[in-house]
C-alpha positions in Angstrom: 157.6 -49.0 -252.0 155.3 -45.9 -252.0 152.0 -47.5 -251.1 150.4 -46.0 -248.0 150.6 -48.0 -244.8 146.8 -48.3 -244.3 146.5 -49.5 -247.9 149.1 -52.2 -247.2 147.2 -53.3 -244.2 144.0 -53.5 -246.2 145.7 -55.5 -248.9 147.1 -57.8 -246.2 143.6 -58.4 -244.7 141.9 -59.1 -248.0 144.8 -61.2 -249.3 144.8 -63.3 -246.1 141.1 -63.7 -246.3 141.3 -64.8 -250.0 144.1 -67.3 -249.3 142.3 -68.8 -246.2 138.9 -69.1 -247.9 140.0 -70.3 -251.4 140.5 -73.9 -252.2 140.5 -75.4 -255.7 138.5 -73.8 -258.4 135.9 -71.3 -257.3 132.5 -70.8 -258.7 131.3 -67.3 -259.6 129.4 -66.8 -256.4 131.6 -68.5 -253.9 133.3 -66.5 -251.2 136.7 -67.3 -252.7 135.7 -65.8 -256.1 134.3 -62.7 -254.3 137.5 -62.3 -252.4 139.6 -62.7 -255.5 137.6 -60.0 -257.2 137.9 -57.6 -254.3 141.6 -58.3 -254.1 142.1 -57.6 -257.8 140.2 -54.3 -257.4 142.3 -53.3 -254.4 145.5 -54.2 -256.3 144.5 -52.2 -259.3 143.7 -49.2 -257.1 146.6 -49.3 -254.6 149.3 -50.8 -256.7 148.7 -48.8 -259.9 152.4 -48.6 -260.6 152.8 -52.4 -260.2 155.5 -51.9 -257.5 154.2 -54.5 -255.1 153.5 -57.2 -257.7 156.8 -56.6 -259.5 158.8 -56.8 -256.2 157.2 -60.2 -255.4 158.1 -61.5 -258.9 161.6 -60.2 -258.6 161.5 -57.8 -261.5 161.2 -54.1 -262.2 157.9 -52.4 -262.8 158.9 -51.6 -266.4 159.7 -55.3 -267.1 156.3 -56.4 -265.6 154.5 -53.7 -267.5 156.0 -54.8 -270.9 155.4 -58.5 -270.1 151.7 -57.7 -269.3 151.3 -56.2 -272.7 152.4 -59.5 -274.3 151.2 -62.2 -271.8 148.5 -62.8 -269.2 149.4 -62.4 -265.5 148.9 -66.1 -264.9 151.5 -66.9 -267.6 153.9 -64.5 -266.0 153.3 -66.1 -262.6 154.1 -69.6 -264.0 157.2 -68.2 -265.7 158.5 -66.8 -262.4 157.9 -70.0 -260.4 154.5 -69.6 -258.9 152.1 -72.6 -259.3 149.0 -70.4 -259.4 147.5 -67.2 -258.0 147.0 -68.7 -254.6 150.7 -69.3 -254.3 151.3 -65.7 -255.4 148.9 -64.4 -252.8 150.7 -66.4 -250.1 153.9 -64.7 -251.1 152.1 -61.4 -251.1 151.0 -61.9 -247.5 154.6 -62.5 -246.5 155.8 -59.4 -248.4 153.1 -57.2 -246.9 153.9 -58.4 -243.4 157.6 -57.8 -244.0 157.0 -54.3 -245.3 154.7 -53.4 -242.4 157.3 -54.7 -239.9 159.9 -52.5 -241.6 157.5 -49.5 -241.1 157.4 -50.1 -237.4 154.3 -52.4 -237.0 154.6 -55.3 -234.6 152.5 -58.4 -234.5 150.3 -57.2 -231.7 149.5 -53.8 -233.3 148.8 -55.5 -236.6 146.4 -58.0 -235.0 144.5 -55.2 -233.2 144.1 -53.2 -236.4 143.0 -56.3 -238.3 140.3 -57.1 -235.7 138.9 -53.6 -236.1 139.0 -53.7 -239.9 137.5 -57.3 -240.1 134.4 -56.0 -238.4 133.9 -53.4 -241.0 134.8 -55.6 -244.0 132.3 -58.3 -243.0 
């Protein structure tokens, strides 16, 4: 995966916040909806080539790109065994933590960085 490490940490923070806040259906002004919108923008910016999302779904970027031309992302998620976006986001948190661990981040270093970033994001 060719996404920058700090971008992965940012995605992890926003994804974890979205998963922890969200519950059920979200109204347009709820914190869960705002978190989902922010997460979508970050994904579009940092995962332009669809590497992260494709790896979570267990497919290549070309396959995901061609399926997105035909179907919505929610339909693709259901096809690949995810109940909804929240389940996908939980899988994304695990994938991001795994990738950061592979890049030499331990749990303590990650928590310190998250604390610093959370102050700026709130």
